[in-house]
C-alpha positions, 0 to 999 in steps of 0.5 A: 116361731115355725108354727106362726110362719106355717099357719094358713099353709096347710091343705085346708087354708087358702092359697095367697092370690097372686096380684099383677101391677095391672090389677093393683091399681098402680099404673105404670109411669113410663111412656109406651105410645109410639115414638114417632121420631118423624113428627118429633123431628118435625116439631124440633124445627119449627120451635128451633126456627121461629122465622118459619112464622114470624117472618110472615106475620111480620110482613103480614102486619106491613101489607095490613097497614100499608092497605089500611093506609090506602083506604083512605078515598076508597068510597069515590074510587069503588063508585068508578069501579063499579062502571065498568064490566064485571071482568074488571070490577072483579080484578080491580077489587080482588087486585090488593088481595093478591098482591097481600098473598104474593108478596107473603109467598115470596116471603116465605120462599126466601125463609125456605130458601134460607132455612134449607142453608142453614138446616145440615150446615147450622148443626155441625157449625155449633157443633149439635149434629154431635148431641143428635147423632147420638139420639135414636134418629136416623139421618134419613129422618133427620133430612126428611123432617128438615124438607118438610119445613119448606115443602109442607110446613111453611106452606101451611102457615104461608095458607093461614097467614093469607087466608087471616091477612085478606079475612082482616082486609075484607072486614076493614074495607067493608068497615071504611065503606059502610056509610057508603052503602058500599060494603057488600060490593067487596064480599060480591066481587071477592069470594074469599072461600073460592079464593082460599081453595085456589091458594091452598092448590096454587101452595102444594103446587109451587111447593112441589114445581120448587122441591128440587130447589129445596133439594140443591139448598140442603144438599149444599147446605150437608156439603160446604164447609162456610159460605153456603148461598155463595156455593149454592149458587155460584156453580149455577152461574157458572154453568150459565157462563160457561153454556153462553161463551161456549155455546152462545146458548142460555138454555140452563138460566131458562132452566131455573127461571122454568123452575122458578115460575114455570108451574102456573102455565101447567097448574091453570088455564089463564083463558088468554094472555091478557087474562092472567087473573084466576077467578074460579075452581074451572081453571085448576088444570090438576090433572094436566099438571100431574102429567106434566113431565117438568114436575116428575123430573123436579120430583126425581132430581129433588129424592137424589140431592135429598138422597147424597144428603143424607150420606153427607150428613152420616160421613161428614162431622163437625166443622 
């Protein structure tokens, strides 16, 4: 037995080669990629909150149904529109598409508001925060993933749904006008590519302008023990009423109104008060918008709110 076991171990015998796992042809089944916690946290929010895309899709279906009904008798109306000057033609033909975009933007804003109010409050209410805190994901990553939904994901979802809705509207109106040889009038008066760039710029500008609103709602969501909507609204009303009673002024309520809709005056050149439509890329004033003090002040306030929300999530327990 000893002679057999020692066979091949002499000076002239070859030494057995040591093979590494990489040379053996066997691969490691483990995942060795970067964990990317922020990326997967954002996807988790999208998976768990289907209203992010279901609500705007439902509204888009309603808008399309209403538009299809409104195209009854459109050839006669289109002939009357073509008798007007080019500016009025463009405004009247593009009006249904602008209305569809505004309705969807307003819908997504409401979705963003209620998402933020429930983002941190919901995980404390159902105690799932205990599970998520057990994972190697920081509170900062979690809060940033939730803030990215209204600031990044919802604008992108809105952009895709609006473009798809407007494209279907263009196709349908062209089919209806085909028999009257007016199908091309919609495509020449409504440039979908140019309007898509204007829409994307508008959604980015609006999301940045509304950043402090979403930051405030996330802060309330991480602090309130119940009735998050009331806790988000009542302090603002109380400040407005106190200012009106004490100083007989309304600066705070005007500040809130400016934060809701004030981005447009800085982001666009309306070319006069009587021409409020945006029909050209020349009217986009991105330089003026980025140099607006209100934009940067709002982003700083949003950063303060998000920092406070991170600390609240770190030390706030389940309900």
